[in-house]
C-alpha positions as CSV (number, residue, x, y, z in Angstrom):
1,M,26.8,15.4,40.9
2,Q,29.3,16.1,38.2
3,H,30.0,12.4,37.8
4,L,26.2,11.6,37.7
5,A,25.7,14.3,35.0
6,R,28.6,12.9,33.0
7,H,27.2,9.4,33.3
8,R,23.8,10.5,32.1
9,A,25.3,12.4,29.2
10,D,27.4,9.3,28.2
11,A,24.2,7.2,28.3
12,G,22.4,9.7,26.0
13,K,20.0,10.8,28.7
14,W,20.3,14.4,27.7
15,R,17.4,15.9,29.7
16,Q,18.6,14.2,32.9
17,A,22.2,15.2,32.2
18,L,21.2,18.9,31.6
19,D,19.0,19.0,34.8
20,T,21.8,17.4,36.9
21,A,24.5,19.7,35.6
22,T,22.3,22.8,36.0
23,E,21.4,21.8,39.6
24,A,25.0,21.2,40.5
25,L,26.1,24.5,39.1
26,A,23.4,26.2,41.2
27,F,25.0,24.9,44.4
28,D,28.0,27.1,44.1
29,D,27.6,29.8,41.5
30,R,31.2,31.0,41.1
31,S,30.7,32.2,37.6
32,D,34.1,33.9,37.6
33,A,35.9,30.8,38.7
34,A,37.6,28.5,36.3
35,D,37.9,25.4,38.5
36,V,37.9,22.0,36.9
37,P,34.6,20.7,38.4
38,R,32.8,23.8,37.2
39,L,34.3,23.5,33.7
40,L,33.3,19.8,33.5
41,L,29.7,20.6,34.5
42,L,29.6,23.4,31.9
43,T,30.9,20.9,29.4
44,V,28.2,18.3,30.2
45,R,25.6,21.0,30.1
46,G,26.7,22.1,26.6
47,E,26.8,18.5,25.4
48,A,23.3,17.9,26.8
49,L,22.0,21.0,25.0
50,L,23.5,19.7,21.8
51,G,21.9,16.3,22.4
52,L,18.6,17.9,22.9
53,G,18.9,19.8,19.6
54,Q,19.4,23.2,21.2
55,L,22.4,23.8,18.9
56,D,22.6,27.6,19.1
57,L,22.3,27.6,22.9
58,A,24.9,24.8,23.1
59,A,27.3,26.8,20.9
60,R,26.9,29.9,23.0
61,E,27.4,27.9,26.2
62,A,30.6,26.3,24.8
63,E,31.9,29.7,23.5
64,S,31.2,31.4,26.9
65,C,33.2,28.9,28.9
66,C,36.0,28.7,26.3
67,Y,35.4,25.0,25.5
68,D,36.6,25.2,22.0
69,D,36.1,21.5,21.1
70,G,32.4,21.8,22.2
71,A,32.0,25.1,20.3
72,V,33.4,23.5,17.1
73,R,31.1,20.5,17.4
74,A,28.0,22.6,18.2
75,L,28.7,25.2,15.5
76,G,29.5,22.5,13.0
77,A,26.1,20.9,13.6
78,L,24.5,24.3,13.1
79,L,26.3,24.8,9.8
80,R,24.5,21.7,8.5
81,A,21.3,23.8,8.5
82,P,20.8,26.6,6.0
83,A,24.0,28.6,5.4
84,D,24.6,31.5,7.7
85,A,27.7,33.7,7.4
86,G,27.7,34.7,11.0
87,L,27.7,31.0,12.1
88,Q,30.5,30.3,9.6
89,A,32.6,33.1,11.1
90,R,32.0,31.8,14.7
91,Y,32.9,28.3,13.6
92,D,36.1,29.5,11.9
93,T,37.1,31.4,15.0
94,A,36.5,28.4,17.3
95,V,38.5,26.1,15.0
96,A,41.3,28.6,14.9
97,R,41.4,28.8,18.7
98,L,41.3,25.0,19.0
99,T,44.0,24.5,16.3
100,T,46.3,27.1,17.9
101,R,45.8,25.6,21.4
102,T,46.4,22.1,20.1
103,A,49.6,23.1,18.3
104,S,51.0,24.9,21.3
105,E,50.3,21.9,23.5
106,R,52.2,19.6,21.1
107,G,55.1,22.1,21.2
108,R,55.6,21.7,24.9
């Protein structure tokens, strides 16, 4: 189901991608687990929310699963709306985490 959700997101079928990812996550709700399939499903779910224009929900979803790239994209899209200091702070935090992680990965 993760592959189907990914395929639907890549095709821009946001509602179908969201529904498929949500259904797949419901099969085995191990919310404390950080396994790769679960993270990939959460990523698709966040992207689908972003694609559906549910930017704040997408940002919260990305932040909650530590998907910094997704959080940066969702928060960046939100910043194009009227200015909000709280959103700016969340965006800056996500960018800092992403930058730090990327720099440490290059240093390996």
